[in-house]
C-alpha positions in Angstrom: -13.2 -37.6 -11.8 -15.3 -37.5 -15.0 -13.2 -37.5 -18.3 -12.4 -33.9 -19.4 -10.0 -32.0 -21.6 -9.5 -28.5 -23.0 -9.2 -27.6 -26.7 -8.3 -24.4 -28.4 -10.6 -22.7 -31.0 -8.2 -20.8 -33.2 -8.8 -17.6 -35.1 -8.5 -17.5 -38.9 -7.5 -14.8 -41.3 -8.4 -14.5 -45.0 -5.3 -14.0 -47.0 -7.5 -13.0 -49.9 -11.3 -12.8 -50.3 -13.1 -12.4 -53.6 -16.9 -12.4 -54.0 -17.6 -13.9 -57.4 -21.3 -14.1 -57.6 -24.7 -14.5 -55.8 -26.8 -17.6 -55.9 -30.6 -17.5 -56.4 -31.0 -18.5 -52.7 -29.2 -15.3 -51.7 -25.9 -16.9 -50.6 -22.8 -15.3 -52.1 -20.2 -17.3 -54.0 -16.6 -16.6 -53.1 -13.0 -17.6 -53.4 -10.8 -17.2 -50.3 -7.6 -18.5 -48.8 -8.0 -19.4 -45.1 -5.0 -19.6 -42.7 -5.1 -20.2 -38.9 -3.6 -18.1 -36.2 -2.1 -19.1 -32.8 -4.6 -16.7 -31.2 -7.5 -18.6 -29.9 -10.5 -19.1 -27.5 -10.2 -22.0 -25.1 -13.0 -24.5 -24.4 -13.0 -26.9 -21.5 -15.2 -30.0 -21.8 -16.1 -32.4 -18.9 -18.3 -35.4 -19.3 -21.4 -35.8 -17.3 -23.8 -38.8 -17.1 -27.1 -37.0 -16.7 -27.5 -36.2 -20.4 -27.5 -32.4 -20.0 -25.4 -30.0 -21.9 -24.5 -26.9 -19.9 -22.5 -23.9 -21.3 -21.0 -21.2 -19.2 -20.5 -18.4 -18.8 -23.3 -16.9 -20.9 -22.2 -14.4 -23.5 -23.9 -11.0 -23.1 -26.6 -10.5 -25.7 -26.5 -14.1 -26.9 -29.2 -16.6 -25.6 -27.5 -19.8 -24.6 -29.4 -22.0 -27.0 -28.5 -19.6 -29.8 -24.8 -19.8 -29.1 -23.1 -21.8 -31.9 -21.4 -23.9 -29.2 -24.7 -25.1 -27.9 -26.1 -25.5 -31.4 -23.1 -27.6 -32.4 -23.6 -29.8 -29.3 -27.2 -30.3 -30.1 -26.3 -31.5 -33.6 -24.4 -34.4 -32.0 -27.0 -35.4 -29.5 -28.8 -37.9 -31.9 -25.5 -39.7 -32.4 -24.9 -40.6 -28.7 -24.9 -44.3 -27.8 -26.9 -43.4 -24.7 -29.0 -40.4 -23.8 -27.1 -40.2 -20.5 -24.0 -38.7 -22.1 -23.8 -35.0 -21.5 -21.2 -32.3 -21.1 -20.2 -29.3 -19.0 -18.7 -26.7 -21.4 -16.7 -23.7 -20.2 -15.7 -21.0 -22.7 -12.7 -18.8 -22.1 -13.3 -16.1 -24.6 -10.5 -14.1 -26.1 -11.5 -13.6 -29.8 -13.8 -10.7 -30.5 -17.2 -11.2 -32.0 -17.8 -9.5 -35.3 -14.1 -9.3 -35.9 -13.8 -11.4 -39.1 -11.7 -14.0 -37.3 -14.4 -16.8 -37.5 -14.6 -16.9 -33.7 -18.1 -18.3 -33.5 -17.5 -20.8 -36.2 -14.2 -21.9 -34.6 -15.9 -22.4 -31.2 -18.6 -24.5 -33.0 -16.0 -26.6 -34.8 -14.0 -27.2 -31.7 -17.2 -28.3 -29.9 -17.9 -30.8 -32.7 -14.3 -32.2 -32.6 -14.3 -32.4 -28.8 -17.7 -34.0 -28.1 -17.1 -36.5 -30.9 -14.0 -37.5 -28.9 -15.5 -37.2 -25.4 -18.7 -39.1 -26.3 -16.7 -41.6 -28.5 -19.1 -41.1 -31.5 -16.4 -42.1 -34.1 -17.7 -39.6 -36.7 -15.1 -38.8 -39.3 -14.1 -35.3 -40.4 -16.3 -35.3 -43.5 -19.4 -36.1 -41.4 -18.5 -33.5 -38.8 -18.0 -30.9 -41.6 -21.4 -31.7 -43.1 -23.0 -31.1 -39.7 -20.9 -27.9 -39.2 -22.1 -26.5 -42.5 -25.6 -26.2 -41.0 -24.1 -23.7 -38.6 -22.1 -21.6 -41.0 -20.0 -21.7 -44.1 -16.8 -21.1 -42.2 -17.3 -24.1 -39.9 -15.9 -26.8 -42.2 -12.5 -25.2 -42.6 -12.1 -25.4 -38.8 -13.2 -29.0 -38.8 -10.6 -30.0 -41.4 -8.0 -28.0 -39.6 -5.5 -27.0 -42.3 -4.8 -24.0 -44.5 -7.3 -24.2 -47.3 -8.4 -22.7 -50.6 -12.2 -22.3 -50.4 -14.9 -21.8 -53.1 -18.6 -22.1 -53.3 -20.0 -20.4 -50.2 -16.8 -21.3 -48.5 -17.5 -25.0 -48.0 -15.6 -26.4 -51.0 -12.1 -26.8 -49.6 -8.8 -27.7 -51.1 -5.8 -28.2 -48.9 -3.2 -25.5 -49.3 -0.1 -24.1 -47.6 0.9 -20.5 -47.0 3.9 -18.8 -45.4 3.7 -19.0 -41.6 4.5 -15.4 -40.5 4.1 -13.0 -37.7 1.3 -10.4 -37.7 0.1 -7.5 -35.7 -3.7 -8.1 -35.5 -5.9 -5.2 -34.5 -9.5 -5.2 -33.5 -10.5 -1.6 -33.8 -13.2 -1.9 -31.2 -16.3 -1.8 -33.4 -18.3 -4.8 -34.6 -19.1 -5.2 -38.3 -22.5 -6.4 -39.3 -21.8 -9.2 -41.7 -25.5 -9.6 -42.9 -25.7 -5.8 -43.5 -22.5 -5.9 -45.5 -23.5 -8.9 -47.6 -26.8 -7.1 -48.5 -25.3 -3.7 -49.2 -25.8 -2.6 -52.8 -22.2 -1.3 -53.1 -20.6 -4.7 -52.3 -18.7 -6.1 -55.3 -20.3 -9.3 -56.5 -18.6 -10.2 -59.8 -14.9 -10.5 -59.2 -13.5 -12.8 -61.9 -12.6 -16.3 -60.8 -8.9 -17.1 -60.4 -7.1 -20.4 -60.4 -5.9 -21.4 -56.9 -2.3 -21.5 -58.3 -2.6 -17.7 -58.8 -3.6 -17.0 -55.3 -0.2 -15.7 -54.3 -0.5 -12.9 -56.8 -3.7 -11.7 -55.1 -2.8 -11.9 -51.4 -4.3 -9.1 -49.4 -7.2 -8.5 -51.7 -10.6 -8.3 -50.0 -13.8 -7.3 -51.7 -15.2 -6.1 -48.4 -12.4 -3.6 -47.7 -13.6 -0.4 -49.4 -17.1 -0.8 -48.1 -16.1 -1.6 -44.5 -13.6 1.3 -44.5 -16.4 3.6 -45.7 -19.0 2.4 -43.2 -16.9 1.9 -40.1 -14.6 4.9 -39.2 -12.7 2.8 -36.6 -11.6 0.4 -39.2 -10.5 3.3 -41.4 -8.6 4.7 -38.5 -6.8 1.4 -38.0 -5.8 1.4 -41.7 -4.7 5.1 -41.5 -2.5 4.4 -38.4 -0.8 1.4 -39.9 -0.1 3.2 -43.1 1.4 6.1 -41.1 3.6 3.5 -39.5 4.7 2.4 -43.0 2.9 -1.0 -42.7 0.6 -2.5 -45.2 -2.8 -3.2 -43.6 -5.3 -5.8 -44.7 -8.9 -6.7 -43.7 -9.8 -10.2 -42.7 -13.3 -11.6 -43.5 -15.9 -8.9 -43.5 -14.1 -7.1 -40.7 -13.6 -5.5 -38.3 -10.1 -6.9 -37.7 -7.1 -5.5 -39.6 -3.7 -7.2 -39.8 -0.3 -6.4 -41.1 2.5 -8.8 -41.8 5.8 -8.1 -40.0 9.3 -9.4 -40.3 9.7 -10.5 -36.7 7.9 -10.9 -33.4 10.0 -8.0 -32.1 8.7 -5.7 -34.8 5.2 -6.7 -34.0 5.8 -5.9 -30.3 7.2 -2.5 -31.2 4.1 -1.7 -33.1 1.8 -3.1 -30.4 3.4 -0.8 -27.8 2.7 2.2 -30.1 -1.0 1.3 -30.6 -3.3 4.4 -30.1 -5.8 4.2 -27.3 -8.7 5.4 -29.5 -9.8 4.7 -33.1 -12.8 7.0 -34.0 -14.2 6.8 -30.5 -13.6 3.1 -30.0 -10.9 1.4 -27.8 -8.9 -1.0 -29.9 -7.3 -4.3 -28.9 -4.3 -5.8 -30.6 -2.3 -9.0 -30.5 1.1 -10.3 -31.8 0.2 -13.5 -33.4 1.7 -16.1 -35.8 -0.1 -17.9 -38.6 -0.2 -21.7 -38.7 -0.9 -24.1 -41.5 -2.4 -26.6 -39.0 -5.2 -25.7 -36.6 -4.0 -25.7 -33.0 -7.1 -27.7 -32.1 -5.9 -30.5 -34.4 -2.4 -30.3 -33.1 -3.6 -30.7 -29.5 -6.0 -33.6 -30.4 -3.1 -35.4 -32.1 -0.8 -34.8 -29.2 -3.3 -35.9 -26.6 -4.7 -38.9 -28.4 -1.9 -40.1 -30.6 -3.8 -39.6 -33.8 -6.8 -37.7 -35.1 -9.8 -39.9 -35.8 -10.3 -41.3 -39.3 -10.8 -38.4 -41.8 -11.9 -40.6 -44.7 
């Protein structure tokens, strides 16, 4: 049997998200605190010796070569010791697209981590993060695999810790258009910079929230329902997912069982999940291999 293994691609939440400016090249500057969840996609990788990279199943509406998983794999092709090294990649999708959970970025990061291992490329985490940044500003945090304070366009990372807590996470059923939101004239773009040490005083703040709630009635409906249940809802990323912190897994399950079947004409999904300061992808790589490759 050809070497193979599976690796999770975890979701992230933004515990705060401030947009502090806009660069001349159009990219937005921000400050955010990323933390991982135990909710994840699963990717299975199997080595082949014919040099091809095959991804399945195809995601509806996304051309295979445009998928961030394939794009990540293509970035590693020039580093192969032999062109005969290839891979069969199977994606078990659980995280919603357009949900603010970093699903595509996480899938890409897991692909870089996995193929680096499967193909024995011996690239370190810094090299992988530099490659991943070509795919999206969120990819490096998934490469480094720990709770992080992020600045710049999201690529300047400082290790951090945050409380590991239970959450009810709701996907209201609609998909938020990140590009549309970033270009919207009503998006705040001048939130004052804060020191990372002050992050705890700003937890839950998200500069996208008022605009997303205005433009997406399903997101507003999720906020309204959680508030009626005496929970404090927060938006992650640019939406659409909404989360609330709960005191226990049992409380989260109680809320989950009461979830309405309709938010402004959309069918929601929800999960009981726990936050993690270490990415489950890194946890599994360490468990399987004894140690994660050199991160220097």
